[in-house]
C-alpha positions in Angstrom: -35.5 5.1 -11.7 -33.2 6.9 -9.3 -29.9 5.3 -10.5 -31.0 4.3 -14.0 -28.4 6.3 -15.9 -25.6 5.4 -13.5 -24.0 2.5 -15.3 -20.7 0.9 -14.1 -18.1 2.6 -16.3 -14.8 1.9 -14.7 -12.6 0.6 -11.8 -9.7 2.5 -10.1 -7.1 1.8 -7.5 -5.6 4.9 -5.8 -2.3 5.3 -3.9 -2.6 8.3 -1.5 0.1 10.4 0.2 -1.3 12.8 2.7 0.2 15.5 4.9 -1.4 16.9 8.0 -0.3 19.5 10.6 -0.4 18.6 14.3 1.0 21.4 16.5 3.2 22.8 13.7 4.6 19.4 12.9 3.8 17.9 9.5 2.7 14.3 9.7 2.8 11.8 6.7 -0.1 9.5 6.1 -0.1 6.8 3.5 -3.1 4.9 2.2 -5.3 4.2 -0.8 -8.7 3.4 -2.1 -10.4 1.0 -4.4 -13.3 2.6 -6.3 -16.0 1.7 -8.8 -16.8 4.4 -11.4 -20.5 5.1 -12.3 -21.7 7.3 -15.1 -18.1 8.6 -15.8 -18.2 10.9 -12.8 -19.4 9.2 -9.6 -16.9 7.1 -7.6 -17.9 4.7 -4.8 -15.4 2.6 -2.9 -13.4 1.9 0.2 -10.5 4.0 1.5 -7.8 3.7 4.2 -4.9 5.7 5.5 -2.6 5.6 8.5 0.1 7.7 10.0 3.6 6.5 9.2 5.3 7.9 12.4 4.2 8.8 15.9 3.3 12.5 16.5 3.5 14.7 19.5 0.3 16.1 20.9 -0.3 18.4 23.9 -3.4 19.1 25.9 -4.0 21.2 29.0 -2.3 18.8 31.4 -0.2 16.3 29.4 1.9 15.7 26.3 1.9 12.3 24.6 2.8 10.6 21.3 0.0 9.3 19.2 -0.7 7.4 15.9 -4.0 7.5 13.9 -5.5 5.0 11.4 -8.7 5.7 9.5 -10.7 3.7 7.0 -14.2 3.8 5.5 -16.6 4.4 2.6 -15.3 6.7 -0.1 -17.6 8.9 -2.3 -16.3 11.2 -5.0 -17.6 13.3 -7.8 -15.5 14.4 -10.8 -17.5 16.4 -13.3 -16.1 16.5 -16.9 -13.7 13.6 -16.1 -13.1 13.2 -19.8 -11.2 16.5 -19.9 -7.5 16.5 -19.3 -7.8 18.6 -16.1 -11.0 18.5 -14.1 -12.2 19.1 -10.6 -12.8 16.4 -8.0 -14.9 16.6 -4.9 -14.8 13.8 -2.3 -15.6 12.6 1.2 -14.7 9.5 3.0 -16.1 8.5 6.4 -15.6 5.5 8.7 -14.0 4.1 11.8 -10.5 4.3 13.0 -8.0 3.7 15.8 -6.2 6.3 17.8 -3.1 4.9 19.7 -1.9 7.2 22.5 1.3 6.3 24.4 0.3 5.3 27.9 -3.4 4.7 27.0 -5.2 1.8 25.4 -6.2 2.1 21.8 -9.3 4.3 21.3 -11.9 3.6 18.6 -12.8 6.8 16.8 -14.9 7.9 13.8 -13.6 10.2 11.1 -15.0 12.1 8.2 -12.7 13.7 5.6 -14.2 16.0 2.9 -11.9 17.2 0.2 -11.7 19.4 -2.9 -9.1 19.2 -5.7 -8.1 18.8 -9.3 -7.2 15.8 -11.3 -5.1 15.4 -14.4 -5.7 12.6 -16.9 -2.1 11.7 -17.7 -2.9 8.6 -19.8 -6.1 6.6 -20.2 -5.2 4.4 -17.3 -3.3 6.9 -15.0 -4.6 10.0 -13.2 -2.8 12.4 -10.9 -4.7 14.2 -8.3 -4.0 17.0 -5.8 -6.5 17.7 -3.1 -7.0 19.6 0.2 -9.5 18.9 2.9 -10.2 18.6 6.6 -10.1 15.5 8.7 -12.8 15.6 11.4 -12.1 13.0 14.2 -14.9 12.3 16.7 -15.6 10.0 19.6 -12.2 10.5 21.3 -12.3 9.1 24.8 -8.6 9.6 25.8 -8.3 11.4 29.2 -7.1 15.0 28.7 -7.8 15.1 25.0 -10.8 15.8 22.8 -11.8 15.4 19.2 -10.5 18.8 18.2 -7.0 17.8 19.2 -6.9 15.3 16.4 -8.9 17.0 13.7 -6.8 18.9 11.2 -6.5 20.2 7.6 -4.6 18.0 5.1 -3.2 18.1 1.6 -2.8 15.0 -0.5 -1.3 13.7 -3.7 -3.2 10.8 -5.4 -1.9 8.4 -8.0 -4.9 6.7 -9.6 -4.5 3.6 -11.7 -7.3 1.9 -13.5 -9.6 2.1 -16.5 -12.8 3.7 -17.7 -14.6 2.1 -20.6 -17.0 3.5 -23.1 -15.1 6.8 -23.8 
């Protein structure tokens, strides 16, 4: 079978601190995820994050404050996850809300691929450092487009849970 060897092998909760640059201004996002671990290296779950403060964004004809929230399906692959330090590849995609001062809320779609490393600090705690790019699409705000809100990011992840059958 296609997924015959992918047994459920763990469960994890992750707290995420994420920093993105918008027009030379670093913005802080906080969020997390809840993931099921399969076969010791595949993670499937639900993620969310949101900007903590409003950010300034400029377009050709206007400057506004905005705030972004994003949530969706989380997929990650961590080969050799039994080693103390190992790589981690991830992507999460789903809907979100873009709030721009003076405009109504706009529903958007985002996809955020990432690449990083993870350290197994204890059997129930992992520390991860990742970098990626947040692609935001479906922006309908007058004077702005999707590229205005898409940006690279760096994030720190504190992962708590357990993996059995080690």
